[in-house]
C-alpha positions as CSV (number, residue, x, y, z in Angstrom):
1,M,0.0,0.0,0.0
2,D,1.3,3.4,-0.9
3,R,2.2,5.2,2.4
4,R,1.4,8.6,0.9
5,L,-2.3,7.6,1.0
6,F,-2.2,7.2,4.7
7,V,-0.9,10.8,5.1
8,L,-3.9,12.0,3.1
9,A,-6.1,9.8,5.1
10,L,-4.7,11.4,8.3
11,G,-5.7,14.8,7.0
12,M,-9.2,13.6,6.3
13,F,-9.3,12.0,9.8
14,A,-8.5,15.4,11.3
15,L,-11.2,17.1,9.2
16,G,-13.8,14.5,10.1
17,T,-12.9,14.7,13.8
18,D,-13.4,18.5,13.6
19,S,-16.8,18.0,12.0
20,F,-18.2,15.8,14.7
21,V,-16.3,16.3,17.9
22,V,-18.3,19.4,18.9
23,A,-21.2,17.0,19.6
24,G,-19.2,15.4,22.4
25,V,-18.3,18.7,24.2
26,L,-21.5,20.8,23.7
27,P,-22.3,21.1,27.4
28,Q,-18.8,22.5,28.2
29,I,-18.9,25.0,25.2
30,S,-22.4,26.1,26.3
31,H,-21.2,26.7,29.8
32,T,-18.0,28.5,28.8
33,F,-19.7,31.0,26.6
34,N,-23.0,31.1,28.6
35,V,-25.1,30.2,25.5
36,S,-27.8,27.6,25.0
37,I,-27.0,24.1,23.8
38,G,-28.8,24.9,20.6
39,A,-26.6,28.0,20.0
40,A,-23.4,26.0,20.8
41,G,-24.5,23.4,18.2
42,Q,-24.2,26.1,15.5
43,M,-20.4,25.8,15.8
44,T,-20.9,22.5,13.9
45,T,-23.3,24.1,11.5
46,V,-21.1,27.0,10.3
47,Y,-18.2,24.7,9.8
48,A,-20.2,22.2,7.8
49,V,-22.0,24.8,5.6
50,T,-18.8,26.6,4.8
51,Y,-17.2,23.3,3.8
52,A,-20.2,22.2,1.7
53,L,-20.5,25.5,-0.2
54,L,-16.9,26.2,-0.8
55,A,-15.5,22.7,-1.6
56,P,-16.8,22.5,-5.2
57,T,-16.2,26.2,-5.7
58,I,-12.6,26.1,-4.6
59,A,-12.0,22.9,-6.5
60,A,-13.1,24.6,-9.7
61,L,-11.4,28.0,-9.2
62,A,-8.1,26.6,-7.9
63,A,-7.8,23.7,-10.5
64,G,-4.6,25.2,-11.8
65,V,-2.9,25.7,-8.4
66,N,-0.1,23.3,-7.5
67,R,-1.6,20.3,-5.6
68,K,1.0,20.1,-2.9
69,T,0.6,23.8,-2.2
70,M,-3.2,23.5,-2.0
71,L,-2.9,20.6,0.5
72,L,-0.4,22.4,2.7
73,S,-2.3,25.7,2.5
74,G,-5.6,24.0,3.4
75,L,-4.1,22.2,6.4
76,G,-2.3,25.4,7.5
77,V,-5.5,27.4,7.5
78,F,-7.2,24.5,9.3
79,V,-4.6,24.3,12.1
80,V,-4.5,28.1,12.7
81,A,-8.4,28.2,12.8
82,N,-8.6,25.4,15.4
83,V,-5.9,26.9,17.6
84,A,-7.9,30.2,17.3
85,T,-11.1,28.3,18.4
86,A,-9.3,27.0,21.4
87,L,-8.1,30.5,22.4
88,S,-11.4,32.2,21.6
89,L,-12.6,34.6,24.4
90,T,-16.1,35.1,23.1
91,F,-18.7,32.9,21.3
92,A,-18.7,35.3,18.3
93,I,-15.0,34.8,17.8
94,A,-15.4,31.0,18.2
95,M,-18.0,31.0,15.4
96,L,-15.8,33.0,13.1
97,T,-12.9,30.6,13.6
98,R,-15.2,27.7,12.8
99,I,-16.0,29.3,9.4
100,I,-12.2,29.7,8.8
101,A,-11.7,26.0,9.7
102,G,-14.4,25.1,7.2
103,F,-12.6,27.1,4.5
104,G,-9.3,25.2,5.2
105,A,-11.2,21.9,5.0
106,A,-12.8,22.9,1.7
107,M,-9.3,23.5,0.3
108,F,-7.9,20.2,1.5
109,A,-10.6,17.5,1.1
110,P,-11.3,17.6,-2.7
111,T,-7.6,18.2,-3.3
112,A,-6.7,15.1,-1.2
113,T,-9.1,12.8,-3.0
114,G,-7.9,14.1,-6.4
115,A,-4.3,13.6,-5.4
116,A,-5.0,10.1,-4.2
117,V,-6.2,9.2,-7.7
118,A,-3.3,11.0,-9.4
119,I,-0.4,9.4,-7.5
120,V,-1.4,5.7,-8.0
121,A,-1.7,3.5,-11.1
122,P,-5.2,3.5,-12.8
123,E,-6.0,0.0,-11.5
124,R,-5.4,1.1,-7.9
125,R,-7.6,4.3,-8.0
126,G,-10.6,2.6,-6.3
127,V,-8.4,1.4,-3.4
128,A,-6.7,4.8,-3.1
129,L,-10.0,6.6,-2.8
130,S,-11.3,4.1,-0.2
131,V,-8.2,4.5,1.9
132,V,-8.4,8.3,1.9
133,I,-12.2,8.4,2.6
134,A,-11.8,5.8,5.3
135,G,-9.9,8.5,7.3
136,L,-13.2,10.4,7.4
137,S,-15.4,7.5,8.6
138,L,-12.7,6.4,11.1
139,S,-12.8,9.8,12.6
140,T,-16.2,9.0,14.1
141,A,-14.9,5.7,15.5
142,L,-11.7,7.1,17.0
143,G,-11.1,10.8,16.7
144,T,-14.5,12.0,17.9
145,P,-14.6,9.8,21.0
146,I,-11.0,10.6,21.9
147,G,-11.7,14.3,21.5
148,A,-14.8,14.0,23.7
149,V,-12.9,12.2,26.4
150,I,-10.1,14.9,26.3
151,G,-12.8,17.6,26.6
152,G,-14.6,15.7,29.4
153,L,-11.5,15.0,31.5
154,G,-10.0,18.4,31.0
155,D,-11.3,21.3,28.9
156,W,-13.0,21.5,25.5
157,R,-10.3,23.8,24.4
158,W,-7.8,20.9,24.6
159,T,-10.1,19.0,22.2
160,M,-9.7,21.7,19.6
161,G,-5.9,21.6,20.2
162,F,-6.0,17.8,19.6
163,V,-7.7,18.4,16.2
164,A,-5.1,21.0,15.3
165,G,-2.3,18.5,16.3
166,L,-3.7,15.8,14.0
167,A,-3.8,18.3,11.1
168,F,-0.3,19.5,11.9
169,L,1.0,15.9,11.7
170,A,-0.7,15.4,8.4
171,G,0.9,18.6,7.1
172,I,4.4,17.3,8.0
173,G,3.6,14.1,6.2
174,V,2.4,15.9,3.1
175,W,5.5,18.1,3.1
176,A,7.9,15.2,3.6
177,M,6.3,12.4,1.5
178,L,4.4,13.9,-1.4
179,A,6.4,15.1,-4.4
180,E,4.7,17.2,-7.1
181,V,1.2,15.8,-7.8
182,P,-0.1,16.0,-11.4
183,L,-2.7,18.7,-12.0
184,P,-6.2,17.3,-12.8
185,P,-8.1,18.2,-16.0
186,H,-9.8,21.6,-15.6
187,I,-13.5,21.2,-14.7
188,T,-15.5,24.4,-14.4
189,L,-18.0,25.0,-11.6
190,K,-20.8,24.8,-14.3
191,Q,-19.5,21.4,-15.4
192,R,-19.4,20.2,-11.8
193,L,-23.0,21.1,-11.2
194,A,-24.3,19.8,-14.6
195,P,-25.1,16.3,-13.3
196,L,-27.8,17.8,-11.1
197,A,-29.9,18.0,-14.2
198,N,-30.2,14.2,-14.2
199,R,-33.4,13.3,-12.2
200,R,-31.9,10.1,-10.7
201,I,-28.7,11.8,-9.6
202,G,-30.7,14.7,-8.1
203,A,-32.9,12.3,-6.2
204,T,-29.9,10.3,-4.9
205,L,-28.2,13.4,-3.7
206,A,-31.5,14.5,-2.0
207,S,-31.8,11.1,-0.4
208,N,-28.3,11.4,1.1
209,L,-28.9,15.0,2.2
210,L,-32.0,14.0,4.0
211,V,-30.4,11.0,5.7
212,Q,-27.5,13.1,7.0
213,T,-30.0,15.7,8.2
214,G,-31.9,13.0,10.1
215,T,-28.7,11.4,11.5
216,F,-27.0,14.6,12.7
217,T,-30.2,16.2,14.1
218,V,-29.6,13.8,16.9
219,Y,-25.8,13.3,16.7
220,T,-25.0,17.0,17.0
221,Y,-26.8,17.1,20.3
222,F,-25.7,13.6,21.3
223,A,-24.7,14.5,24.8
224,V,-28.1,15.9,25.8
225,V,-30.3,13.5,23.7
226,L,-28.8,10.6,25.5
227,D,-28.0,12.2,28.9
228,R,-30.2,9.7,30.7
229,A,-28.0,6.8,29.6
230,I,-24.7,8.7,29.9
231,R,-25.5,10.0,33.4
232,G,-22.7,12.6,33.2
233,D,-20.0,9.9,32.7
234,T,-17.4,11.0,30.2
235,L,-16.2,7.4,29.6
236,I,-19.7,6.2,28.8
237,L,-20.1,9.1,26.4
238,G,-16.8,8.2,24.7
239,G,-17.7,4.5,24.6
240,L,-21.0,5.2,22.9
241,L,-19.4,7.3,20.3
242,V,-16.8,4.6,19.7
243,L,-19.5,2.0,19.3
244,W,-21.4,4.3,16.8
245,G,-18.3,4.8,14.7
246,V,-17.1,1.2,14.8
247,A,-20.5,0.0,13.7
248,G,-20.5,2.5,10.8
249,T,-17.0,1.5,9.7
250,Y,-18.0,-2.2,9.8
251,A,-21.1,-1.5,7.7
252,N,-19.1,0.5,5.2
253,L,-16.6,-2.3,4.7
254,H,-19.3,-4.9,4.1
255,A,-22.0,-3.0,2.2
256,G,-20.3,-3.6,-1.1
257,R,-20.6,-7.3,-0.8
258,L,-24.3,-7.0,0.0
259,I,-24.8,-4.8,-3.1
260,D,-23.1,-7.5,-5.3
261,R,-25.5,-10.1,-3.9
262,I,-28.9,-8.4,-3.8
263,G,-28.5,-5.1,-5.6
264,T,-28.1,-1.4,-4.6
265,Q,-31.8,-0.5,-4.0
266,K,-32.5,-3.4,-1.7
267,V,-29.4,-2.7,0.4
268,L,-30.1,1.0,0.5
269,V,-33.8,0.7,1.5
270,S,-33.0,-2.0,4.1
271,F,-30.4,0.3,5.8
272,L,-32.8,3.3,5.7
273,I,-35.8,1.3,7.1
274,V,-33.7,0.1,10.0
275,L,-32.3,3.6,10.5
276,L,-35.9,5.0,10.6
277,I,-37.0,2.6,13.2
278,T,-33.9,3.1,15.4
279,V,-34.1,6.9,15.5
280,A,-37.8,6.9,16.0
281,L,-37.4,4.7,19.1
282,L,-34.6,6.8,20.6
283,P,-36.9,8.8,22.9
284,W,-37.5,5.4,24.7
285,S,-34.3,3.4,24.0
286,G,-32.2,6.4,25.1
287,A,-33.5,6.2,28.6
288,Y,-31.4,3.1,29.5
289,L,-27.8,2.2,28.8
290,W,-28.4,-1.3,27.6
291,S,-31.0,-0.2,25.0
292,T,-28.8,2.8,24.0
293,L,-25.9,0.4,23.3
294,L,-28.2,-1.5,20.8
295,A,-29.4,1.7,19.3
296,M,-25.7,2.8,18.7
297,V,-25.0,-0.4,16.7
298,F,-28.0,0.0,14.4
299,W,-27.9,3.7,14.1
300,G,-24.2,4.0,13.4
301,G,-24.2,1.0,11.1
302,C,-27.1,2.1,9.0
303,A,-26.2,5.8,8.9
304,W,-22.7,5.2,7.5
305,G,-23.6,2.0,5.7
306,Q,-26.1,3.8,3.4
307,L,-23.3,5.9,2.0
308,V,-21.9,3.0,0.0
309,P,-25.1,2.1,-2.0
310,Q,-25.7,5.9,-2.5
311,Q,-22.2,6.3,-4.0
312,H,-22.5,3.1,-6.0
313,R,-25.7,4.4,-7.5
314,L,-24.2,7.7,-8.4
315,V,-21.2,6.1,-10.1
316,S,-23.5,3.7,-12.0
317,I,-25.6,6.5,-13.3
318,A,-22.8,8.7,-14.4
319,P,-19.5,6.8,-14.5
320,A,-17.8,9.4,-16.7
321,S,-18.6,12.1,-14.1
322,A,-17.8,10.0,-11.0
323,P,-15.4,12.4,-9.3
324,V,-17.9,15.3,-9.8
325,V,-21.0,13.5,-8.5
326,L,-19.1,12.0,-5.6
327,G,-17.9,15.5,-4.7
328,L,-21.5,16.8,-4.9
329,N,-22.5,13.9,-2.6
330,T,-20.0,14.9,0.0
331,S,-21.3,18.5,-0.2
332,C,-24.8,17.1,0.4
333,T,-23.5,15.3,3.4
334,Y,-22.2,18.5,5.0
335,L,-25.3,20.5,3.9
336,G,-27.3,17.8,5.8
337,V,-25.0,18.3,8.9
338,S,-25.6,22.1,8.6
339,A,-29.4,21.8,8.4
340,A,-29.3,19.3,11.3
341,G,-27.7,21.8,13.6
342,L,-30.5,24.3,12.9
343,I,-33.3,21.8,13.0
344,G,-32.0,20.2,16.2
345,A,-31.7,23.5,17.9
346,A,-35.3,24.3,17.0
347,G,-36.5,20.8,17.9
348,I,-35.0,21.1,21.4
349,R,-37.2,24.1,22.1
350,I,-40.3,22.6,20.5
351,V,-40.3,18.9,21.5
352,G,-37.3,18.6,23.9
353,A,-33.9,17.0,23.4
354,H,-35.0,13.5,24.3
355,N,-37.6,13.6,21.4
356,L,-35.3,14.7,18.6
357,G,-35.3,11.2,17.3
358,L,-38.9,11.7,16.1
359,I,-37.8,14.7,14.0
360,S,-34.9,12.6,12.6
361,A,-37.4,9.8,11.7
362,V,-39.3,12.3,9.5
363,A,-36.2,13.2,7.6
364,V,-35.2,9.5,7.1
365,A,-38.8,8.7,5.8
366,L,-38.4,11.5,3.2
367,A,-35.0,10.0,2.3
368,I,-36.6,6.7,1.6
369,A,-39.1,8.4,-0.7
370,A,-36.3,10.2,-2.6
371,S,-34.4,6.9,-3.0
372,Q,-37.5,5.5,-4.7
373,L,-37.4,8.3,-7.2
374,A,-33.8,7.5,-8.0
375,R,-34.5,3.9,-8.9
376,E,-33.7,2.7,-12.4
377,P,-36.9,2.8,-14.5
378,A,-38.4,-0.6,-15.2
379,P,-38.1,-1.7,-18.8
380,T,-41.1,-0.9,-21.0
381,P,-42.4,-3.4,-23.6
382,S,-40.9,-1.3,-26.4
383,M,-37.5,-1.3,-24.6
384,V,-37.7,-5.1,-24.3
385,R,-38.5,-5.5,-28.0
386,S,-35.7,-3.2,-28.9
387,A,-33.2,-5.2,-26.8
388,G,-34.4,-8.3,-28.5
């Protein structure tokens, strides 16, 4: 395995940890700045929406910039922003630094996936992408729980320092191990957005956006949604986050085999139905530790597992535009995270933190409906005669 891929994966690991770790330290942030839990959750929202909106834009506008320069610049901005978050004296400054961190992430992430493809042989591109993207999914299994434990045992500011340290190490690796990376073919922003005109691609992207909205409406406020099971114990909180991430990583690794056996649609709908039931039951299962443990397995596994059939469908519909549609799918993931922060904050005021799972269930139900619209049309009699 090319060791350079692991350096890029470490950078994605840092970005993913930064995306999700705020969920584990929300109470501390809320207390430090004397703001509500819902307001504190917007630190995740502004980071995610900045990333989602700027990633395709920067990728198009900076297509001619040296790849190594882009990687190091993105990580540099990201490190400085996270250190600034840790040192923030007011909530307004902290929010501004999260926007800057999202900007750095938007510079690094699409460049890293493109670089992974460019530095390996054509027959190894699939493996290269899976290694780099695995850094993102592993961040929920390892980075986020570790960051939450650091924040719980010490101060949430040390959590942001931990994230900055991860990115700094990735930057050293990029500087030391990556030579000049070939520039990709120039793709304009208009060309990047063109696949949205395809109904099936649009419906698939909408389905993923809705799933992420449903998932992170609860996850962003994890510490308060499941406070009855956690009982203020930092180690329980960290353990639940680990279980959630490990279940998701396992599902990611095995979903491809299921697709080969029973097809994309069956795998996707099965994951989404189980996810719907799991989040809908959280108001009751979240009251006890044993039932919360079970919920983490099904919730994490299905929430992350559904990404594989979604991506598989996108590539199957538009193989020639695979990098573009997968990039749009990632943007939809972060737009979903952004919407979730706002919806969750409103939901806490309306139905209470313990009942956010019911709001999540509505979003997942809509995702199932969107996935049906993305199905391949059944062959008509005329199509059958033509094929014959």
